[in-house]
C-alpha positions, -999 to 999 in steps of 0.1 A, spaced: 195 -605 -520 168 -626 -538 152 -623 -571 115 -630 -569 92 -633 -598 60 -614 -588 28 -616 -610 15 -582 -619 -21 -581 -607 -33 -559 -635 -22 -577 -667 -9 -610 -655 25 -606 -666 53 -615 -643 78 -588 -633 111 -595 -615 118 -575 -585 152 -576 -565 151 -573 -527 167 -585 -498 140 -599 -479 135 -628 -457 108 -656 -464 83 -640 -441 87 -605 -451 85 -616 -488 53 -635 -479 38 -604 -462 48 -581 -488 31 -602 -515 1 -604 -492 -2 -565 -488 4 -560 -528 -26 -587 -533 -49 -568 -510 -42 -535 -524 -49 -549 -558 -82 -560 -547 -92 -530 -527 -78 -503 -551 -69 -515 -584 -62 -481 -599 -38 -471 -569 -20 -505 -574 -14 -499 -610 -2 -463 -604 22 -477 -579 34 -504 -601 42 -478 -628 62 -455 -604 95 -447 -618 126 -428 -605 123 -389 -608 140 -375 -638 158 -343 -638 141 -317 -660 160 -309 -694 157 -274 -683 178 -279 -651 204 -299 -669 207 -272 -695 212 -244 -669 238 -266 -650 256 -271 -682 257 -235 -692 269 -226 -658 295 -252 -659 308 -242 -695 308 -204 -682 329 -214 -651 354 -234 -672 356 -207 -697 365 -180 -670 393 -204 -657 407 -205 -691 403 -168 -697 423 -163 -664 450 -187 -676 452 -169 -711 456 -135 -692 483 -148 -670 504 -166 -701 495 -140 -726 482 -168 -751 456 -154 -775 445 -189 -784 434 -194 -750 417 -161 -749 396 -169 -779 388 -205 -766 378 -191 -731 355 -164 -747 339 -191 -767 333 -212 -735 322 -182 -716 297 -167 -741 290 -187 -770 286 -223 -756 260 -214 -728 242 -193 -753 238 -222 -776 228 -243 -747 201 -220 -737 190 -212 -771 188 -250 -779 167 -256 -747 143 -228 -752 136 -240 -787 126 -276 -775 104 -261 -750 85 -242 -775 78 -273 -793 
């Protein structure tokens, strides 16, 4: 794998890209980037600013609430089998209170 400094065509700042390319491939890629920057600078800027896709907070909140509910149900089943009141309270909190708080907090942040 090679680390190659590449000049950013829009503001002249050098960025470092790590790619496993041979010399000819790297030269051709640099040529394509240069041509794109000349022909369509706006598109070149947008492509340079691309970032990996983020998972929305709502999706993470729903997954967290489902996970807490699932674990809470497992704890409630274990509590019912062992007749442990402390586990029953803990399972109830995990099954109902934690998902409610997660969704409530997410809802409040979405309203802002």
